[in-house]
C-alpha positions as CSV (number, residue, x, y, z in Angstrom):
1,X,17.8,194.0,168.3
2,X,17.4,197.3,166.5
3,X,17.0,197.1,162.8
4,X,20.2,199.1,162.3
5,X,22.0,196.3,164.1
6,X,20.4,193.6,162.0
7,X,21.2,195.3,158.7
8,X,24.7,196.0,159.7
9,X,25.6,192.6,161.1
10,X,24.0,190.8,158.2
11,X,26.0,192.7,155.5
12,X,28.5,190.1,154.7
13,X,29.9,192.1,151.9
14,X,31.2,194.8,154.3
15,X,35.0,194.9,154.1
16,X,36.8,193.3,157.1
17,X,39.2,196.2,157.6
18,X,36.9,199.2,157.3
19,X,38.1,202.1,159.5
20,X,36.0,202.0,162.7
21,X,33.9,205.1,163.3
22,X,32.5,206.5,166.5
23,X,29.8,209.1,166.5
24,X,29.7,211.4,169.6
25,X,26.4,213.1,170.2
26,X,24.9,215.0,173.0
27,X,23.3,218.4,173.8
28,X,25.2,221.7,174.1
29,X,27.2,221.8,177.3
30,X,27.0,218.1,178.0
31,X,30.8,217.6,177.7
32,X,31.3,216.5,174.0
33,X,34.2,218.9,173.5
34,X,35.9,217.8,176.7
35,X,35.5,214.2,175.6
36,X,37.0,215.1,172.2
37,X,40.0,216.7,173.8
38,X,40.4,213.7,176.1
39,X,40.5,211.5,173.0
40,X,43.0,213.7,171.1
41,X,45.3,214.0,174.2
42,X,45.5,210.3,175.1
43,X,46.4,208.5,172.0
44,X,49.4,206.1,172.4
45,X,50.8,205.1,169.1
46,X,47.4,205.3,167.4
47,X,46.3,207.8,164.8
48,X,42.8,209.2,165.3
49,X,41.0,211.7,163.1
50,X,38.4,213.8,164.8
51,X,35.8,215.6,162.6
52,X,34.2,218.6,164.2
53,X,31.9,221.4,163.1
54,X,34.0,224.2,164.5
55,X,37.7,224.3,165.5
56,X,37.3,227.2,167.9
57,X,35.0,225.3,170.2
58,X,37.6,222.5,170.7
59,X,40.5,224.6,172.0
60,X,43.2,222.1,171.1
61,X,46.3,222.1,173.3
62,X,48.8,224.4,171.5
63,X,51.7,222.2,172.6
64,X,50.3,219.3,170.5
65,X,49.8,221.3,167.3
66,X,52.3,220.6,164.5
67,X,50.7,222.4,161.6
68,X,47.4,224.0,160.7
69,X,45.7,224.1,157.3
70,X,42.5,225.7,156.1
71,X,40.3,223.0,157.5
72,X,42.7,220.7,159.3
73,X,45.0,220.6,162.3
74,X,47.8,218.0,162.7
75,X,49.0,217.0,166.1
76,X,52.4,215.7,167.1
77,X,50.8,212.5,168.5
78,X,49.6,211.5,165.0
79,X,46.1,212.7,165.4
80,X,44.3,215.2,163.1
81,X,41.3,217.4,163.6
82,X,39.2,218.4,160.6
83,X,36.2,220.6,160.2
84,X,33.1,219.1,158.4
85,X,32.0,222.2,156.6
86,X,28.5,220.9,156.1
87,X,29.6,218.0,154.0
88,X,30.5,214.9,156.1
89,X,31.3,212.6,153.2
90,X,33.8,215.1,151.7
91,X,35.4,215.6,155.1
92,X,35.9,211.9,155.5
93,X,37.4,211.5,152.0
94,X,39.7,214.5,152.7
95,X,41.0,212.9,155.9
96,X,41.4,209.5,154.3
97,X,43.4,210.9,151.4
98,X,45.6,212.9,153.7
99,X,46.3,210.1,156.2
100,X,46.3,206.6,154.8
101,X,47.4,205.0,158.0
102,X,44.7,206.3,160.3
103,X,43.4,203.9,162.9
104,X,40.2,205.5,164.0
105,X,37.6,208.2,163.0
106,X,35.5,210.1,165.5
107,X,32.7,212.4,164.3
108,X,31.0,215.0,166.5
109,X,27.4,215.9,165.8
110,X,26.0,219.3,166.6
111,X,24.2,219.5,169.9
112,X,20.8,219.7,168.3
113,X,21.3,216.9,165.8
114,X,19.6,213.6,165.5
115,X,22.5,211.1,165.2
116,X,20.7,208.7,163.0
117,X,21.2,210.5,159.7
118,X,25.0,210.8,160.5
119,X,25.0,207.0,161.2
120,X,23.2,206.3,157.9
121,X,25.9,208.3,156.1
122,X,28.3,205.6,157.0
123,X,25.9,202.7,156.6
124,X,24.3,203.7,153.3
125,X,26.7,205.6,151.1
126,X,30.0,205.0,149.4
127,X,31.7,205.3,152.8
128,X,30.4,201.9,153.6
129,X,33.3,200.5,151.6
130,X,35.9,202.4,153.6
131,X,34.5,202.5,157.1
132,X,32.7,200.5,159.8
133,X,30.2,202.2,162.1
134,X,31.5,201.1,165.5
135,X,29.4,203.0,168.0
136,X,27.3,206.0,168.9
137,X,28.3,207.6,172.2
138,X,25.8,210.0,173.8
139,X,27.0,212.5,176.4
140,X,24.3,213.5,178.9
141,X,24.7,216.4,181.3
142,X,23.6,215.1,184.7
143,X,23.4,218.6,186.2
144,X,21.2,220.1,183.6
145,X,19.1,217.1,182.5
146,X,15.3,217.6,182.6
147,X,12.2,216.0,181.2
148,X,11.9,219.2,179.1
149,X,14.5,217.8,176.8
150,X,12.1,215.1,175.8
151,X,10.0,217.7,174.0
152,X,12.9,217.6,171.5
153,X,12.9,214.7,169.1
154,X,16.7,215.1,168.7
155,X,17.3,214.7,172.4
156,X,15.1,211.6,172.5
157,X,16.9,210.2,169.5
158,X,20.4,210.8,170.9
159,X,19.5,208.5,173.8
160,X,17.4,206.1,171.8
161,X,20.2,205.5,169.3
162,X,23.2,205.7,171.7
163,X,25.2,202.5,172.2
164,X,26.8,203.9,175.3
165,X,25.4,206.8,177.4
166,X,28.1,208.8,179.1
167,X,26.3,210.4,182.1
168,X,28.7,213.3,182.7
169,X,29.2,215.9,185.5
170,X,28.1,213.3,188.1
171,X,30.1,215.2,190.7
172,X,27.6,218.0,190.6
173,X,24.6,216.0,191.7
174,X,23.8,213.5,194.4
175,X,23.4,209.7,194.2
176,X,19.6,209.8,194.3
177,X,19.5,212.2,191.4
178,X,21.9,210.0,189.4
179,X,19.7,207.0,190.0
180,X,16.6,208.9,189.0
181,X,18.3,210.1,185.8
182,X,19.4,206.5,184.9
183,X,15.8,205.4,185.4
184,X,14.6,208.1,183.0
185,X,17.3,207.1,180.5
186,X,16.2,203.5,180.7
187,X,12.6,204.5,180.0
188,X,13.8,205.8,176.6
189,X,16.3,203.0,176.0
190,X,15.7,199.8,177.9
191,X,18.9,198.2,179.2
192,X,21.0,201.3,178.3
193,X,24.7,201.0,178.9
194,X,25.4,204.0,181.1
195,X,28.9,205.2,182.1
196,X,29.1,207.7,184.9
197,X,31.8,210.2,184.4
198,X,33.3,213.5,185.7
199,X,34.7,215.9,183.1
200,X,34.2,213.3,180.4
201,X,37.1,211.2,181.8
202,X,36.0,207.9,180.3
203,X,38.6,205.1,179.7
204,X,39.0,205.2,176.0
205,X,38.9,201.4,175.5
206,X,35.3,201.6,176.6
207,X,34.3,203.8,173.7
208,X,37.0,203.3,171.0
209,X,37.6,199.8,169.8
210,X,41.2,200.4,168.7
211,X,42.3,200.8,172.3
212,X,40.8,197.4,173.3
213,X,41.4,195.6,170.0
214,X,44.4,196.8,168.1
215,X,43.7,194.5,165.2
216,X,42.4,191.1,164.4
217,X,45.9,190.2,163.4
218,X,47.2,191.0,166.9
219,X,44.4,189.1,168.5
220,X,45.2,186.0,166.4
221,X,49.0,186.2,166.8
222,X,49.0,186.5,170.5
223,X,46.2,184.1,171.4
224,X,46.6,181.5,168.8
225,X,50.3,181.2,169.5
226,X,49.9,181.4,173.3
227,X,52.6,184.0,173.3
228,X,54.2,184.1,176.8
229,X,54.9,187.7,177.4
230,X,54.5,190.2,180.2
231,X,52.3,192.8,178.5
232,X,50.0,192.5,181.5
233,X,52.4,194.4,183.6
234,X,52.9,197.4,181.3
235,X,50.8,200.5,181.7
236,X,50.1,201.9,178.3
237,X,47.7,204.5,179.5
238,X,44.2,203.8,178.0
239,X,45.7,201.8,175.2
240,X,47.3,198.8,176.8
241,X,46.8,196.2,174.0
242,X,47.3,193.3,176.4
243,X,43.6,192.6,176.7
244,X,43.9,189.9,174.1
245,X,47.3,188.7,175.3
246,X,46.0,185.8,177.4
247,X,48.2,182.9,178.5
248,X,46.0,179.9,178.0
249,X,47.2,176.8,179.7
250,X,45.7,173.3,179.7
251,X,44.6,173.2,176.1
252,X,42.9,169.8,176.4
253,X,40.0,171.4,178.1
254,X,36.9,172.4,176.2
255,X,37.1,176.0,177.4
256,X,39.4,178.3,179.3
257,X,38.6,181.5,181.0
258,X,39.9,183.9,183.6
259,X,39.6,187.5,184.7
260,X,42.1,189.8,183.0
261,X,42.6,193.5,183.8
262,X,42.9,195.4,180.6
263,X,45.1,198.2,181.9
264,X,45.9,200.0,185.1
265,X,43.5,202.8,184.1
266,X,40.6,200.4,183.6
267,X,41.4,198.5,186.8
268,X,41.5,201.8,188.8
269,X,38.1,202.7,187.5
270,X,36.7,199.3,188.5
271,X,36.6,197.8,185.1
272,X,37.7,194.2,184.4
273,X,37.7,191.9,181.4
274,X,36.8,188.3,181.3
275,X,38.1,186.0,178.6
276,X,36.5,182.8,177.4
277,X,37.8,180.2,175.0
278,X,36.3,176.9,173.7
279,X,37.5,174.4,171.1
280,X,33.9,173.6,170.3
281,X,31.5,175.6,168.1
282,X,28.7,177.9,169.4
283,X,25.1,177.7,168.3
284,X,24.2,180.9,166.5
285,X,20.7,180.7,168.0
286,X,22.1,180.3,171.5
287,X,24.6,183.1,171.1
288,X,21.9,185.4,169.7
289,X,19.8,184.6,172.7
290,X,22.7,185.5,175.0
291,X,23.1,188.9,173.2
292,X,19.4,189.7,173.2
293,X,18.4,188.5,176.6
294,X,21.3,187.8,178.9
295,X,24.0,190.4,178.2
296,X,24.1,192.6,181.3
297,X,24.0,196.4,181.0
298,X,27.4,196.7,182.8
299,X,29.2,195.2,179.8
300,X,30.3,198.0,177.5
301,X,32.7,196.2,175.1
302,X,33.3,192.8,173.7
303,X,35.4,191.2,171.0
304,X,35.7,187.7,169.6
305,X,36.8,185.3,167.0
306,X,33.8,183.1,166.6
307,X,33.2,179.6,165.4
308,X,29.5,178.7,164.8
309,X,28.2,175.2,164.2
310,X,26.1,176.5,161.3
311,X,28.9,178.2,159.4
312,X,32.2,177.2,157.8
313,X,33.4,180.8,158.1
314,X,35.5,182.4,160.8
315,X,33.5,185.3,162.3
316,X,35.0,188.5,163.7
317,X,32.7,189.8,166.5
318,X,32.7,193.4,167.8
319,X,30.3,194.8,170.4
320,X,29.8,198.3,171.8
321,X,26.8,198.7,174.1
322,X,24.2,196.5,172.4
323,X,25.4,197.2,168.8
324,X,27.4,194.4,167.3
325,X,29.0,193.5,164.0
326,X,29.8,190.1,162.8
327,X,32.0,190.0,159.8
328,X,32.9,186.7,158.1
329,X,36.4,185.6,157.2
330,X,38.4,182.5,156.3
331,X,39.8,180.2,159.0
332,X,43.6,179.9,159.3
333,X,44.7,177.4,161.9
334,X,42.7,175.8,164.6
335,X,38.9,176.3,164.8
336,X,37.9,177.8,168.2
337,X,35.9,180.4,170.0
338,X,37.7,183.3,171.7
339,X,35.8,186.0,173.5
340,X,36.8,189.0,175.6
341,X,34.1,190.9,177.6
342,X,34.9,194.1,179.4
343,X,32.7,195.9,181.9
344,X,32.1,197.0,185.4
345,X,31.2,194.8,188.4
346,X,30.8,191.7,186.3
347,X,29.3,188.5,187.6
348,X,32.0,186.3,186.2
349,X,30.5,182.9,187.1
350,X,27.1,183.8,185.6
351,X,28.7,185.1,182.4
352,X,31.0,182.0,182.0
353,X,28.0,179.7,182.6
354,X,25.9,181.6,180.0
355,X,28.7,181.4,177.4
356,X,29.2,177.7,178.1
357,X,25.5,177.2,177.4
358,X,26.1,178.7,173.9
359,X,28.3,175.7,173.0
360,X,26.7,173.1,170.7
361,X,26.1,169.7,172.2
362,X,27.9,166.9,170.3
363,X,24.7,165.2,169.4
364,X,23.5,168.3,167.5
365,X,26.8,169.4,166.0
366,X,26.6,169.5,162.2
367,X,29.8,171.5,161.6
368,X,32.5,168.9,162.5
369,X,33.9,168.8,159.0
370,X,34.4,172.5,158.6
371,X,37.9,173.5,158.2
372,X,39.3,170.1,159.0
């Protein structure tokens, strides 16, 4: 695990409801602006703020614009776009003061920027009390990618620190070239999570956690109460919140799992989700081993409510790429483990087996009294 992951996941004083932040990085011409427009145009009932360096480069759809201010544009779908003006912290505060009910924050770095200082702005300043660094998304231009880029420390860092690499413009090169590029990317970042895209058309739940996990409250309400509903059959574009709306039968079993399609969009793109539930605690050591050594590169997102043998706390687990956060909370109701993994071409049986191996054996369990 990278040190940034360790420091973030061990910070138990981090507020549970900090606004999730995604940093989008990538060289000039890679498709960052197209991706930002994709995000702004495809929000369904969610309010996202996008922080950019220059309005003009974005070319926001005029039909969406409600009002424009000196440094801010409001859209009729609830999203806002704000310029950074060389002071990221000030821009974040300005957005938070203007829109108290924002769901998500997306920050675009300049094409020549190393994303790490931007990430540290959210991890190491007063913003840490208001936000949660969710992911760093790196957009790579498949058609103009060359080893020359690696003479640049910024280009190297963009890939090295990226949680998900969006390999864009894949329609402009052949399969052999794409495979070669992925090999080069993996030389910089071993086990990189690489999404192949055309015109930056990536299913938003794979890069923004709000689309996949509306809130911890929603997750608890639907799964804990075994709500029998038909959300599975509704198409809410990229933001079908039914991922966590599983219908778990046969509650006497130790665990329950099945494939579950997140939305029509994800299904059409070959993405599926796998859910896992157990009424026995996990071993922290075994789960850490799973994350470090077994988690396949074709899993891009995961979310869970975790019960560990070693802890009396309820833990909220988020994962994007290989970055994860684990925030502690208090249990309400039955102790259990609930996980949703989302990815492409998943080996369901292998993943279920590996998660089952994370369960504590009765003879070693020390946490039986927790929450009882």
